[in-house]
C-alpha atoms as an extended CHARMM CRD file, in Angstrom:
* protein
*
       209  EXT
         1         1  LYS       CA              0.0000000000        0.0000000000        0.0000000000  PROA      1               0.0000000000
         2         2  ARG       CA              1.3480000000        3.3990000000       -0.9330000000  PROA      2               0.0000000000
         3         3  ARG       CA              1.9960000000        5.7060000000        2.0280000000  PROA      3               0.0000000000
         4         4  LEU       CA              1.2600000000        9.4130000000        2.0580000000  PROA      4               0.0000000000
         5         5  TRP       CA              4.4530000000       11.4280000000        1.9490000000  PROA      5               0.0000000000
         6         6  ARG       CA              5.2900000000       13.8930000000        4.7320000000  PROA      6               0.0000000000
         7         7  PRO       CA              8.3740000000       16.1850000000        4.8600000000  PROA      7               0.0000000000
         8         8  LYS       CA             10.8140000000       14.8940000000        7.4680000000  PROA      8               0.0000000000
         9         9  ASP       CA             11.5560000000       18.3320000000        8.8820000000  PROA      9               0.0000000000
        10        10  GLY       CA              7.9180000000       19.3690000000        8.9400000000  PROA      10              0.0000000000
        11        11  ALA       CA              8.6350000000       22.2450000000        6.5810000000  PROA      11              0.0000000000
        12        12  SER       CA              5.7460000000       23.7510000000        4.6970000000  PROA      12              0.0000000000
        13        13  GLN       CA              5.5210000000       23.1710000000        0.9540000000  PROA      13              0.0000000000
        14        14  MET       CA              4.3650000000       26.7670000000        0.6270000000  PROA      14              0.0000000000
        15        15  ALA       CA              7.6940000000       28.0480000000        1.9460000000  PROA      15              0.0000000000
        16        16  SER       CA              9.5880000000       26.4620000000       -0.9680000000  PROA      16              0.0000000000
        17        17  SER       CA              7.1880000000       27.7140000000       -3.6340000000  PROA      17              0.0000000000
        18        18  THR       CA              7.4970000000       30.7140000000       -5.9310000000  PROA      18              0.0000000000
        19        19  HSD       CA              4.5380000000       32.4200000000       -7.5350000000  PROA      19              0.0000000000
        20        20  ARG       CA              4.4230000000       32.3250000000      -11.3420000000  PROA      20              0.0000000000
        21        21  PRO       CA              4.1950000000       35.7410000000      -13.0560000000  PROA      21              0.0000000000
        22        22  PHE       CA              1.2510000000       34.4050000000      -15.0910000000  PROA      22              0.0000000000
        23        23  PRO       CA             -0.6280000000       31.1140000000      -14.6460000000  PROA      23              0.0000000000
        24        24  PHE       CA              0.7730000000       28.2500000000      -16.7120000000  PROA      24              0.0000000000
        25        25  ILE       CA             -1.1290000000       25.0340000000      -17.4500000000  PROA      25              0.0000000000
        26        26  TRP       CA              0.1450000000       21.7280000000      -18.8250000000  PROA      26              0.0000000000
        27        27  PRO       CA             -2.6030000000       19.5180000000      -20.3580000000  PROA      27              0.0000000000
        28        28  THR       CA             -2.0400000000       16.5520000000      -18.0370000000  PROA      28              0.0000000000
        29        29  TRP       CA             -2.7430000000       18.7590000000      -15.0210000000  PROA      29              0.0000000000
        30        30  ILE       CA             -6.4050000000       19.0360000000      -16.0130000000  PROA      30              0.0000000000
        31        31  THR       CA             -7.1770000000       15.8880000000      -18.0410000000  PROA      31              0.0000000000
        32        32  GLY       CA             -8.0490000000       13.7950000000      -14.9850000000  PROA      32              0.0000000000
        33        33  LEU       CA            -10.4690000000       16.5030000000      -13.8450000000  PROA      33              0.0000000000
        34        34  LEU       CA            -12.1140000000       16.6620000000      -17.2640000000  PROA      34              0.0000000000
        35        35  ALA       CA            -12.4240000000       12.8760000000      -17.3750000000  PROA      35              0.0000000000
        36        36  GLY       CA            -13.8570000000       12.6860000000      -13.8640000000  PROA      36              0.0000000000
        37        37  ASP       CA            -10.9660000000       10.5370000000      -12.6370000000  PROA      37              0.0000000000
        38        38  LYS       CA             -9.8410000000       13.2710000000      -10.2220000000  PROA      38              0.0000000000
        39        39  GLN       CA            -11.7760000000       15.6930000000       -8.0420000000  PROA      39              0.0000000000
        40        40  CYS       CA             -9.2050000000       18.0360000000       -6.4630000000  PROA      40              0.0000000000
        41        41  ARG       CA             -9.1570000000       21.1070000000       -8.6700000000  PROA      41              0.0000000000
        42        42  TRP       CA             -7.0380000000       22.9070000000       -6.0820000000  PROA      42              0.0000000000
        43        43  ALA       CA             -4.0010000000       20.7550000000       -6.9460000000  PROA      43              0.0000000000
        44        44  ALA       CA             -4.2170000000       21.7850000000      -10.6070000000  PROA      44              0.0000000000
        45        45  TRP       CA             -4.7360000000       25.4180000000       -9.5700000000  PROA      45              0.0000000000
        46        46  TYR       CA             -1.6520000000       25.2880000000       -7.3490000000  PROA      46              0.0000000000
        47        47  ARG       CA              0.5030000000       23.8440000000      -10.1440000000  PROA      47              0.0000000000
        48        48  ALA       CA             -0.7230000000       26.5670000000      -12.4810000000  PROA      48              0.0000000000
        49        49  HSD       CA              0.1000000000       29.3840000000      -10.0780000000  PROA      49              0.0000000000
        50        50  TYR       CA              3.2700000000       28.1680000000       -8.3330000000  PROA      50              0.0000000000
        51        51  ARG       CA              6.6380000000       26.6430000000       -9.0680000000  PROA      51              0.0000000000
        52        52  TYR       CA              7.4670000000       24.2550000000       -6.2660000000  PROA      52              0.0000000000
        53        53  GLU       CA              9.8000000000       21.4830000000       -5.1900000000  PROA      53              0.0000000000
        54        54  LYS       CA              8.0390000000       18.2630000000       -6.0840000000  PROA      54              0.0000000000
        55        55  ARG       CA              7.9750000000       15.5120000000       -3.5100000000  PROA      55              0.0000000000
        56        56  PRO       CA             10.1040000000       12.4990000000       -4.4310000000  PROA      56              0.0000000000
        57        57  ASP       CA              8.2990000000        9.4220000000       -5.7250000000  PROA      57              0.0000000000
        58        58  GLN       CA             10.2050000000        6.3080000000       -4.7330000000  PROA      58              0.0000000000
        59        59  ASN       CA              7.8140000000        4.1010000000       -6.7020000000  PROA      59              0.0000000000
        60        60  PHE       CA              8.3920000000        5.7410000000      -10.0740000000  PROA      60              0.0000000000
        61        61  ASP       CA             11.3960000000        4.8010000000      -12.2250000000  PROA      61              0.0000000000
        62        62  SER       CA             11.8020000000        7.8480000000      -14.4390000000  PROA      62              0.0000000000
        63        63  ALA       CA             14.6120000000        6.3390000000      -16.5270000000  PROA      63              0.0000000000
        64        64  ALA       CA             12.6340000000        3.1850000000      -17.2920000000  PROA      64              0.0000000000
        65        65  TRP       CA              9.5010000000        5.1730000000      -18.1730000000  PROA      65              0.0000000000
        66        66  THR       CA             11.4440000000        7.4780000000      -20.4820000000  PROA      66              0.0000000000
        67        67  ALA       CA             13.0380000000        4.5430000000      -22.2890000000  PROA      67              0.0000000000
        68        68  SER       CA              9.7050000000        2.7550000000      -22.7360000000  PROA      68              0.0000000000
        69        69  HSD       CA              7.9210000000        5.8920000000      -23.8820000000  PROA      69              0.0000000000
        70        70  ASN       CA             10.6500000000        6.8300000000      -26.3620000000  PROA      70              0.0000000000
        71        71  ALA       CA             10.5870000000        3.3220000000      -27.8210000000  PROA      71              0.0000000000
        72        72  LEU       CA              6.8100000000        3.4840000000      -28.2600000000  PROA      72              0.0000000000
        73        73  VAL       CA              6.9930000000        6.9300000000      -29.8840000000  PROA      73              0.0000000000
        74        74  GLN       CA              9.6750000000        5.7810000000      -32.2940000000  PROA      74              0.0000000000
        75        75  ARG       CA              7.7170000000        2.6330000000      -33.1640000000  PROA      75              0.0000000000
        76        76  ARG       CA              4.6020000000        4.6430000000      -34.0080000000  PROA      76              0.0000000000
        77        77  LYS       CA              6.6460000000        7.1960000000      -35.9300000000  PROA      77              0.0000000000
        78        78  ALA       CA              8.1770000000        4.4280000000      -38.0500000000  PROA      78              0.0000000000
        79        79  ALA       CA              4.7420000000        2.8940000000      -38.7130000000  PROA      79              0.0000000000
        80        80  LEU       CA              3.2860000000        6.2120000000      -39.8420000000  PROA      80              0.0000000000
        81        81  GLU       CA              6.2710000000        6.9790000000      -42.0730000000  PROA      81              0.0000000000
        82        82  ALA       CA              6.0290000000        3.5340000000      -43.6380000000  PROA      82              0.0000000000
        83        83  ASP       CA              2.4240000000        4.4280000000      -44.5240000000  PROA      83              0.0000000000
        84        84  GLY       CA              3.5330000000        7.6070000000      -46.2710000000  PROA      84              0.0000000000
        85        85  TRP       CA              3.0680000000       10.1680000000      -43.4920000000  PROA      85              0.0000000000
        86        86  ARG       CA              5.5290000000       12.9990000000      -42.8070000000  PROA      86              0.0000000000
        87        87  VAL       CA              6.0850000000       13.0390000000      -39.0560000000  PROA      87              0.0000000000
        88        88  THR       CA              7.4080000000       15.6360000000      -36.6210000000  PROA      88              0.0000000000
        89        89  LEU       CA              8.5180000000       14.6500000000      -33.1420000000  PROA      89              0.0000000000
        90        90  GLU       CA              7.8700000000       16.0260000000      -29.6220000000  PROA      90              0.0000000000
        91        91  GLY       CA              9.9940000000       19.2030000000      -29.3210000000  PROA      91              0.0000000000
        92        92  GLN       CA              9.1270000000       20.1190000000      -32.9060000000  PROA      92              0.0000000000
        93        93  ASN       CA              5.4680000000       20.1900000000      -31.8770000000  PROA      93              0.0000000000
        94        94  ASP       CA              5.7730000000       22.4620000000      -28.8460000000  PROA      94              0.0000000000
        95        95  PHE       CA              3.0500000000       25.1070000000      -28.5240000000  PROA      95              0.0000000000
        96        96  LYS       CA              1.9840000000       27.8730000000      -26.1460000000  PROA      96              0.0000000000
        97        97  LEU       CA             -1.5550000000       29.2160000000      -26.3370000000  PROA      97              0.0000000000
        98        98  VAL       CA             -1.8700000000       32.4860000000      -24.4290000000  PROA      98              0.0000000000
        99        99  GLY       CA             -5.3160000000       33.1960000000      -23.0170000000  PROA      99              0.0000000000
       100       100  ARG       CA             -6.7390000000       35.8800000000      -20.7550000000  PROA      100             0.0000000000
       101       101  THR       CA             -6.2600000000       33.8710000000      -17.5700000000  PROA      101             0.0000000000
       102       102  ALA       CA             -3.4060000000       31.4650000000      -18.3340000000  PROA      102             0.0000000000
       103       103  VAL       CA             -0.9200000000       30.0400000000      -20.8140000000  PROA      103             0.0000000000
       104       104  LEU       CA             -1.7400000000       26.5370000000      -22.0600000000  PROA      104             0.0000000000
       105       105  SER       CA              1.4550000000       24.7920000000      -23.1190000000  PROA      105             0.0000000000
       106       106  GLY       CA              1.9320000000       21.3370000000      -24.6180000000  PROA      106             0.0000000000
       107       107  LYS       CA              4.2750000000       19.0840000000      -26.5540000000  PROA      107             0.0000000000
       108       108  PRO       CA              2.4130000000       16.3710000000      -28.4890000000  PROA      108             0.0000000000
       109       109  ASP       CA              4.4410000000       13.2300000000      -29.0870000000  PROA      109             0.0000000000
       110       110  LEU       CA              3.8260000000       13.1450000000      -32.8520000000  PROA      110             0.0000000000
       111       111  LEU       CA              2.2610000000       15.2670000000      -35.5600000000  PROA      111             0.0000000000
       112       112  ALA       CA              1.7910000000       13.5840000000      -38.9280000000  PROA      112             0.0000000000
       113       113  PHE       CA              0.8410000000       14.9470000000      -42.3610000000  PROA      113             0.0000000000
       114       114  LYS       CA             -0.3420000000       13.1770000000      -45.4940000000  PROA      114             0.0000000000
       115       115  ASP       CA             -2.4150000000       14.2400000000      -48.5120000000  PROA      115             0.0000000000
       116       116  GLY       CA             -3.8140000000       17.3100000000      -46.7680000000  PROA      116             0.0000000000
       117       117  GLN       CA             -4.5890000000       15.3540000000      -43.5910000000  PROA      117             0.0000000000
       118       118  ALA       CA             -3.1790000000       16.1780000000      -40.1560000000  PROA      118             0.0000000000
       119       119  LEU       CA             -2.9410000000       13.7910000000      -37.1980000000  PROA      119             0.0000000000
       120       120  VAL       CA             -1.8400000000       14.3180000000      -33.5910000000  PROA      120             0.0000000000
       121       121  SER       CA             -0.6760000000       11.1310000000      -31.9060000000  PROA      121             0.0000000000
       122       122  ASP       CA             -0.0710000000       10.6390000000      -28.1920000000  PROA      122             0.0000000000
       123       123  GLU       CA              1.7000000000        7.5360000000      -26.9080000000  PROA      123             0.0000000000
       124       124  LYS       CA              0.9190000000        5.9690000000      -23.5190000000  PROA      124             0.0000000000
       125       125  THR       CA              2.8680000000        3.2280000000      -21.7700000000  PROA      125             0.0000000000
       126       126  GLY       CA              0.2440000000        2.6950000000      -19.0600000000  PROA      126             0.0000000000
       127       127  LYS       CA             -3.2790000000        1.3570000000      -19.0070000000  PROA      127             0.0000000000
       128       128  LYS       CA             -6.0270000000        2.9510000000      -21.0760000000  PROA      128             0.0000000000
       129       129  LYS       CA             -7.5980000000        5.9300000000      -19.2600000000  PROA      129             0.0000000000
       130       130  ASN       CA            -10.3530000000        8.4140000000      -20.0810000000  PROA      130             0.0000000000
       131       131  ALA       CA             -7.8660000000       11.1990000000      -19.3610000000  PROA      131             0.0000000000
       132       132  ASP       CA             -5.8340000000       10.1380000000      -22.4190000000  PROA      132             0.0000000000
       133       133  PHE       CA             -8.8020000000       10.9180000000      -24.6740000000  PROA      133             0.0000000000
       134       134  TRP       CA             -9.1190000000       14.3780000000      -23.1310000000  PROA      134             0.0000000000
       135       135  GLN       CA             -5.4140000000       15.0680000000      -23.5890000000  PROA      135             0.0000000000
       136       136  VAL       CA             -5.7540000000       14.5190000000      -27.3330000000  PROA      136             0.0000000000
       137       137  LEU       CA             -8.9020000000       16.6630000000      -27.3890000000  PROA      137             0.0000000000
       138       138  ILE       CA             -6.9320000000       19.4950000000      -25.7800000000  PROA      138             0.0000000000
       139       139  TYR       CA             -4.3020000000       19.1880000000      -28.5180000000  PROA      139             0.0000000000
       140       140  MET       CA             -7.0190000000       19.1830000000      -31.1750000000  PROA      140             0.0000000000
       141       141  LEU       CA             -8.5090000000       22.3320000000      -29.6480000000  PROA      141             0.0000000000
       142       142  ALA       CA             -5.2570000000       24.2530000000      -29.1470000000  PROA      142             0.0000000000
       143       143  LEU       CA             -3.0490000000       23.3850000000      -32.1260000000  PROA      143             0.0000000000
       144       144  PRO       CA             -5.2800000000       24.7730000000      -34.9120000000  PROA      144             0.0000000000
       145       145  ARG       CA             -5.3240000000       28.0690000000      -33.0390000000  PROA      145             0.0000000000
       146       146  LYS       CA             -1.5450000000       28.2520000000      -33.4060000000  PROA      146             0.0000000000
       147       147  ARG       CA             -0.9580000000       26.6270000000      -36.7950000000  PROA      147             0.0000000000
       148       148  SER       CA             -2.9410000000       27.0640000000      -39.9890000000  PROA      148             0.0000000000
       149       149  ASP       CA             -1.7610000000       23.6730000000      -41.3210000000  PROA      149             0.0000000000
       150       150  LEU       CA             -3.5970000000       21.8760000000      -38.5160000000  PROA      150             0.0000000000
       151       151  VAL       CA             -7.1740000000       22.7770000000      -39.3640000000  PROA      151             0.0000000000
       152       152  ARG       CA             -9.5120000000       19.7410000000      -39.2290000000  PROA      152             0.0000000000
       153       153  LEU       CA             -7.0080000000       17.9430000000      -37.0630000000  PROA      153             0.0000000000
       154       154  ARG       CA             -7.7770000000       14.4010000000      -35.9700000000  PROA      154             0.0000000000
       155       155  GLY       CA             -6.1070000000       12.4770000000      -33.1820000000  PROA      155             0.0000000000
       156       156  GLU       CA             -5.2110000000        9.1110000000      -31.7500000000  PROA      156             0.0000000000
       157       157  VAL       CA             -3.9330000000        7.5220000000      -28.5520000000  PROA      157             0.0000000000
       158       158  VAL       CA             -1.4680000000        4.6540000000      -28.9780000000  PROA      158             0.0000000000
       159       159  TYR       CA             -0.7680000000        2.1870000000      -26.1670000000  PROA      159             0.0000000000
       160       160  SER       CA              2.2050000000       -0.0880000000      -25.5970000000  PROA      160             0.0000000000
       161       161  ASP       CA              0.2470000000       -3.1470000000      -26.7480000000  PROA      161             0.0000000000
       162       162  ASP       CA             -0.1600000000       -1.3330000000      -30.1190000000  PROA      162             0.0000000000
       163       163  LEU       CA             -3.8100000000       -0.5560000000      -29.4390000000  PROA      163             0.0000000000
       164       164  VAL       CA             -4.6490000000        2.5760000000      -31.4530000000  PROA      164             0.0000000000
       165       165  VAL       CA             -7.6790000000        4.5660000000      -30.2770000000  PROA      165             0.0000000000
       166       166  PRO       CA             -8.7470000000        7.0820000000      -32.9620000000  PROA      166             0.0000000000
       167       167  VAL       CA            -10.1960000000       10.4560000000      -31.9990000000  PROA      167             0.0000000000
       168       168  ALA       CA            -12.2460000000       11.9110000000      -34.8590000000  PROA      168             0.0000000000
       169       169  PRO       CA            -12.5980000000       15.6900000000      -35.3430000000  PROA      169             0.0000000000
       170       170  GLU       CA            -16.3040000000       15.3080000000      -34.5130000000  PROA      170             0.0000000000
       171       171  GLU       CA            -15.3470000000       14.1980000000      -30.9870000000  PROA      171             0.0000000000
       172       172  LEU       CA            -14.3310000000       17.7820000000      -30.2320000000  PROA      172             0.0000000000
       173       173  THR       CA            -17.8830000000       19.0110000000      -29.8380000000  PROA      173             0.0000000000
       174       174  PRO       CA            -18.7480000000       22.5960000000      -28.8230000000  PROA      174             0.0000000000
       175       175  GLN       CA            -19.7570000000       21.2330000000      -25.4140000000  PROA      175             0.0000000000
       176       176  ARG       CA            -16.3870000000       19.5250000000      -24.8620000000  PROA      176             0.0000000000
       177       177  SER       CA            -14.5430000000       22.6080000000      -26.1090000000  PROA      177             0.0000000000
       178       178  GLU       CA            -16.3920000000       24.7130000000      -23.5510000000  PROA      178             0.0000000000
       179       179  GLN       CA            -15.6130000000       22.1490000000      -20.8300000000  PROA      179             0.0000000000
       180       180  ILE       CA            -11.9140000000       22.5490000000      -21.5990000000  PROA      180             0.0000000000
       181       181  PHE       CA            -12.0770000000       26.3480000000      -21.6910000000  PROA      181             0.0000000000
       182       182  ALA       CA            -14.0980000000       26.4230000000      -18.4490000000  PROA      182             0.0000000000
       183       183  MET       CA            -11.4980000000       24.2470000000      -16.7240000000  PROA      183             0.0000000000
       184       184  LEU       CA             -8.6840000000       26.4880000000      -17.9900000000  PROA      184             0.0000000000
       185       185  ARG       CA            -10.4890000000       29.5370000000      -16.6400000000  PROA      185             0.0000000000
       186       186  LEU       CA            -11.0470000000       27.8880000000      -13.2770000000  PROA      186             0.0000000000
       187       187  VAL       CA             -7.4990000000       26.5530000000      -12.8890000000  PROA      187             0.0000000000
       188       188  GLY       CA             -5.9670000000       29.7690000000      -14.1900000000  PROA      188             0.0000000000
       189       189  GLY       CA             -8.2540000000       32.0280000000      -12.1360000000  PROA      189             0.0000000000
       190       190  ASP       CA             -7.2500000000       34.1070000000       -9.1380000000  PROA      190             0.0000000000
       191       191  GLU       CA             -9.4220000000       32.2930000000       -6.6080000000  PROA      191             0.0000000000
       192       192  PRO       CA             -8.1870000000       28.8460000000       -5.4550000000  PROA      192             0.0000000000
       193       193  PRO       CA            -10.8470000000       26.1290000000       -5.7200000000  PROA      193             0.0000000000
       194       194  GLU       CA            -11.8160000000       24.0780000000       -2.7040000000  PROA      194             0.0000000000
       195       195  ARG       CA             -9.3400000000       21.3780000000       -1.7100000000  PROA      195             0.0000000000
       196       196  VAL       CA            -10.7160000000       17.8690000000       -2.0220000000  PROA      196             0.0000000000
       197       197  PRO       CA             -8.3050000000       15.6010000000       -0.1450000000  PROA      197             0.0000000000
       198       198  SER       CA             -8.5410000000       11.8480000000       -0.5140000000  PROA      198             0.0000000000
       199       199  GLU       CA             -6.1270000000        9.0230000000        0.1800000000  PROA      199             0.0000000000
       200       200  ASN       CA             -6.0860000000        7.9640000000       -3.4700000000  PROA      200             0.0000000000
       201       201  GLU       CA             -5.4210000000       11.3710000000       -5.0260000000  PROA      201             0.0000000000
       202       202  CYS       CA             -3.1400000000       12.7140000000       -2.3190000000  PROA      202             0.0000000000
       203       203  SER       CA             -0.9560000000        9.6070000000       -2.3150000000  PROA      203             0.0000000000
       204       204  PHE       CA             -0.0960000000       10.1770000000       -5.9800000000  PROA      204             0.0000000000
       205       205  CYS       CA              0.0750000000       13.9900000000       -5.8020000000  PROA      205             0.0000000000
       206       206  ASP       CA              3.5300000000       15.5820000000       -6.0880000000  PROA      206             0.0000000000
       207       207  ILE       CA              2.4990000000       18.5810000000       -3.9710000000  PROA      207             0.0000000000
       208       208  ALA       CA              3.6510000000       18.1350000000       -0.3830000000  PROA      208             0.0000000000
       209       209  ASP       CA              1.9870000000       19.3030000000        2.8530000000  PROA      209             0.0000000000
């Protein structure tokens, strides 16, 4: 059973935090909230508004995850290229969408182009989650607002067992777009949402006491 982390010296997490000049949001900070897998909006708000020293996670092997993820990305890239797609990789796909309340920043694993089509592909080494679908939707919402060659963008989530879950342009409905924008406004807003502590969420949260 995973134990909740506590700082050994009893120091406050707030003391080691610095306030961001302008709220900054990474897609994975809000995808669990959009999918209903997480409930604590305060944690996402705090990440958006503060830089902080993350608590160590002794159960996560960063080197192994990076190696597995890179291998999966390269495998999908090779498959797309073999099918005639032109593919750009991670850092080439970096974007920053500046809104009134926050900056939304992302780095999709793959963008692919073929015969006037555009595809954003996100690779996941873990189990299939609803949050993965929302992450691709966020990319499909944000990228066309930054790049004219990504209009009518479609998406996909690719898992380590080579399961490919397509995300059609029609999946980004006006209602889902507004859900994303509403979450960005809430997380980027001045007022912190209510904290919703739970053993499950707090045990995996990298924000300390």
